N, C-alpha and C positions, 0 to 999 in steps of 0.2 A: 321578421319583416325586412324588406329591402329599404335601405336608406335612399332618400331621394337623390343624393349625389352619386350613388353607385350605379354604374350601367347594368341593365338587366340583360342577361345572356339567354337567348332562346336558341336551342339546338336546331329546331326546324319548325316552322309554322307557316301555314297558308295565309295567316293574318297576323303578322308580327306586331303591328301596333296594338291590336286588340289583346293579343296574348300578353304583351308587356304591361298594358293597363291592368289586366286581371292580376298579374303577378304582383304588381305594386299594391293593389287593393287588398289582396288576400294573403300575401306572403308565400303563396304556392310557387313552386319551381319544378323543373324536370327532376332535379335531384331529390327534392322532398317527395314528389309523387312516387319515385322509385322506392324511397324508404317506406312510405305508407303501404304501397303494394306488397313489398317484401314482408313487412311486419304483419299485415293483414293475412296474407296467405300462410305465414307461419302459424297464425292462430287457427286458420281454417284447417290446416293439416292436422293440428292437435285436437280438433273438435270432434266429439263423439258422433254428432249428427252429420256434419259436412265432410269430415276427413275421409271416411271410406268412399264416398262418391268420387272425390278427387283422386284418391289413391288408386282406384281402379282404372283411371283414364290418363293420368299424367305420370310419366316415368322421369322425364327430363324437364325439370321446373324452369330452367333458364329461359327457353323460348316463351313459355307461358307467361312468366313474369315480365318479359320485355313486351309481349303483346298487350298485357294488361296495363303496363305503364303507358304505352302508346294510346290505349283506350282512354285512360284517365286524363292524359294530356289533351286529347281531342275534346273530351267532355268538359273539363274544367278550364283549360287554357285556350280552348278553341283553335288548337294547332292543326287539326285535320290529319294527324299522324295515323290514326286508326282507320283501317279499311277492312271491315268484316261484317258478318251477318249473325248477330247474337241469337236471334230467335231460332233459326235452324240448328245452330250449334247446341242450344240448350234443350230443344224439343225432345230428343231421345233420352235425356237424363231422368233418373227416377227422383224427381223433385216435385214438391208441393208447397203449400202455404207455409208450413213450419220451417222449411228450408230457407225460404226467402226471409222470414222473420229472424232466424238465427244469423243469416248472412248480414242482415242489417245491424243486429246487436253487435257483432264482431267488428263491422265496418265503422259504426259510430264510435265504438270504444277506441279503435286504432286511430282514426282521424282526430278524435278529441285529444288523445295523448300526444300526437306528433305535430299537429298543425296549430297555427295561431287560431284564435276564436273565429276570425273571418274566414280563414282557409278551411277550418273544420266545417263551418256552416255551409260554405260553398260545396264541399265534397259530400256532405251528408244530404243536403237538399238534392243534389244530382243522384246520389245513390238511392234515395227514397223514390224519386221519380222513375229511375231505371228499373228498380225492383217491381214497382207497381205495373209499369208498362210491360215488362218481360213476363211477369206472372199472368197478366191478362191475355197477352198474345199466346202464351203456351196453353192456357186453359181454353181459349177459343179454338186453337188449332187441334187440340186433343178432342174437343167436343164435336168437331166437324172434320173428320179425317179427309185428307185430300184438298182441304180448303184453307190451308195456312194463310194467314193475313199477309198481304204484300205491304211491307214497310219500306218506304224509301226515304 
């Protein structure tokens, strides 16, 4: 956790005051998010269910980890650093319910080990919401070809 007398450094945020308040409440930081993302994807790569899906698509992990760190920075710290379209990116992947469940198991485990209880709760709540939303969007798009939901 951050001490109340120590200044909070935010590398880049569209809402620096909000980001600073969240960091103070949760103990999350850009550096910690990077650690969580790196440790999580190390587990994903070693996982029998998820690893092969990623291995077929990602050769250079550096850019992917940076993109995912920006994603989690936007989601948890409200920095606005991520600009992407997750549904179209995941739609062609051979993923179903069991993949989302396994992803959440690994994510909960990683966040729980590396974050404060408040930080882990923040990240896990967001991960559960994202997994639910992404799974539903993919299922809808696959059931109605050509009618992918517009998410803004």
